[in-house]
N, C-alpha and C positions, 0 to 999 in steps of 0.2 A: 504494500500500500504506500501511497504518498504521505507526506507529512499531514496535509489537510485531511485525508481519509482516515489516518490514524487518530487524529485529534477528535474527529466526529465519531469515530467508532468507540473510543473510550468514553466519550460524553453520552453516548446512547447505550452503553453497556453491550456493545456488539463485538464479536470476535473479529469481524472484518466487514468492510463496506466496499461498494463499487459505485462509480459515478452514475447519477440518475436515481439512486435510491432516495426515498423520503424517510427521514428518521426524526424521532423526538430526541432532543439533546438537552442535557442539564447545562444551564448557563452559569458561568462562574462570576461574571460581572455584567451588570446592565448600567449603561450610562445614558443620561438624557440631559438636555440643557434648556435654556429659556425660550427657544423657538418651539420645540416639540414637547417639552416637559408638561406644560399645562394640558395639552391634548391627550398625552399619555395618561396623566393623572385622571382626567375626566373619563376616559374609557375604562381605566382600572376601577374607578368608583361605580361607574354605570354597570359594569359586568360583575363585580365582586361585592358591591355594597358600599354605602357611605362609611361604614365603620370597619371595613376590611383592612387587614394589615398586609404589608408587603411580605413576600416570601422569606426575605432575609435582609434586615436593615443594614447589614454590613456588606452586602453585595450590590446594593444600589448606590450609584455615584451620580450626584447631581451638581452640574457646573454651569451657572449662568455666564455666558460669554459673548452673546450676539447683540442683544439690545441694551447693553449696560451703559453705553455712553450717549444717552439721549434723555431729554426732558419730557418726552412724549408719555403721557399718563397711561395710555394703553400698553405701551411697551413696558413701562415700569410695573404695570399690573401683572405681567407675566412672571417677573421676578418675585413679586409678592406672593403669587400662587405657590411658587417653589418654596419660599420661606415657610409659609403656613403648613404646607404638606410635610416638609422635613421636620418641623417642630412636632407636628401631630404624630408622625411615624417614628420619631426619634432616629432619623437617618444619620448614620455615623459620619458619612463622607459627603458633606454639603459644603462646597467651597464658595461662600457668599462674597458678593462684591461690595456689600455695604461698607461705606467709609466710616471711620471713627470721628470723634469730635476733633475740632481744631484742624480739620483737613488732613488728618493723619490717615494713611492708607491702611487698609485691613490686611494684616499679615496672613490671615487665613485664606485670602483669595490667591488662586494659583494660575490664573490666565486662561489661555485657549484650552478647550477641553481635551483635545488630542495630546497636547504636550503635558497637561496636568496629569492625565491618566498615567503617562510614562514616568514623570518625575515623582509622583506620589506613590509609586509602587503597585499600581492596579493592573499593570501589564506583566503577565508571567507566562513563560514557555509552557506549551501543552494545554493551555486553557481555552475556553470559549468566552469571548467578550463581544457583546452586542451593544450597539448604540444608535440613538435616533439621529444619526448624521451620516451622510454618504461617505465621509472621509474617516469613519471609524476604522477602516481598513489600515490606517496608519499603524495600529498596534500589532499588525502582523510581523513587524520588524523584530518582535520578541519571540518569534517561533510559536505563535499561537494563532487560533482561528479568530479573526475579527472582521466584522462586517456591519454595514448599516441596515437598520430595519425601520419600518414605519410605526406610527403611533399605535395602531391597532395591535400589531405584534408585540410592541413594547408594553402595552397595557396588560396583555396576557402574561408576558414574562414576569412583570412586576408582581402578579398575583400567584404565579405557579413556579417560577424559576425554570420553565421549560419553553422550548421553541421548536417548531417543526421546520426542518431545513432539508433541502435537496442537496445531495452530495455533488459538488462540482468536479468535472474533470480538471486535471492540472496541466498547465503549460509550464515547461521548465525553461528558464533563461540562464544560460551558462556564460558568465562573464569572467574572462581571464585577461591577464596582462596588467602592467603597472599603470596607474592613473597618471596621466600627464598633469603637471601643476595647473594648467589652464582649464581642466575639466572639473565639474561639480557633479554630485549625485543627480541633480536636476537634469543635467545633460544626458545622463545615462537613461533615465526613465523617459525623457522626451524622445531620445533615439529609438527606444523600444516601441513606444506608442506610434512613432512615425513609421516604423517597420511593419507593425501588425494592424494599424489603423485604430480609430477611436471606438470601433466595435469589435476589434479583433480578439478580445478576451471575454466577450459577453457570457456571463454566468460561468466563468471558469476561474479556477485558482491560478495565480501567477507565483511560481516558486523561483526565487533568485538564489543561485549557487555559483561557485567558482572562486578562484583565488582573489579576484577583485573584490567580490562581496565580502570575503573573509577579512579584507584589509580595511573595510569601511567602519566608521564610527557608528554608534547607535543612532545619532541624529541623521547621518547619511542614509542609513537603512530605513529610517522612518520616512525620509523623502521619497525613496523608491516605492514603499508600500502605500504611502499616502495617495499616490496618483494612479493606482491600479484601476480605480473607479473611472478614471478618464479614458481607459481602454475598454470599459464595460465589465471589468473584472468583478467577480464575487468577493474575492479576498486576495491579499498578497501575503507571502510568508518568506521569511529568511530563517534558515536553521539556526537555532540557538547555539552559541559557542562561548568561549571564555570572555569575549567582549561583552556578550549579553550578561553573563553571570556577574562580571565585575561591575557593570552598570547597576545591577539590582542589589548589590551589597549595601546594606543599611537602608534600603528603600522598602523592603517587605519582609515580614516574618512568616508569611504564608509559604508552606512547602509546595514545591512544584516539581513536575517531572517532564522534562523535554522529550519529544519524540522526533524521529527522523525518517525520511523516505527510505524504503528498503532498496537494496541494490537491484532487485528484480521489479521494482515498482513500474507500473505502466503509466506513461505520460501521454497526454493528448498529442503533444508535439514538443520539439526541442528547438530553441533558437540559440545560436552561439555568436558571441561578440568578442573581438580582440580589442579591448578597451584602449590599448596603447595607440591604436590607429584612428580612434574616434575624434571628432571635432566638436566644439561648442555648438549647441543647438538653440535656436529661437523659435518658439511656437508662432506659426503664421496666423495673422489676424484674418478671419474670414469676412 
């Protein structure tokens, strides 16, 4: 099996899985923010009851980060809904934007949701992380399955801790060679998307391997995985290694178990790149 297939198999308590199968998986982390959070909460209460409790208050992460710099009352109301819900549910990981007195910044606020998830230790190898944002795939840099879902699915996950997912086939991208000093990780993913097109990975997992990938920092790996959605990908994943483990030191006390693609794993297709020969890429304006 591939890395993605193994993660979903373990989360669904299956010995093995194949692309195209639909399975119920146990979710390790659910993230929502101030755009989709109020809708997710509304669906959760509608379907499970006004007094219902989330399935695990330590596995729901709520991060306002979209409407925070505005005086618009309706936008501010979204954040208020999150505050009320987190207080009511005793959500452990709510990173509030609310400023303190005398214009002091709130040290509890952690910034953009995708970066906060990583920096606060919510991204862990081998786990399933779902979020109400298309770029939730960013977390795949940690060797986990991470993808965006809608409010309805998120409301269900909030109440049950489970999600119904179709196992995606995996495209493997093998990047070898030394990165020239003028190249960035953004150039790599733009090169890949230019090669396969903006729909070339529709509902497929994109797995990144090779000597170049092994040399990248966690931030660079996140850049790769963040943009798989721009190719239509279901998720992106980088195998966890010492770089991953070192990044997570001191960030989480939760035990995790990484998984890796088998040598005999069947991939939908392979793409190979000699990174030393690549040039900087600019996305063309349509």
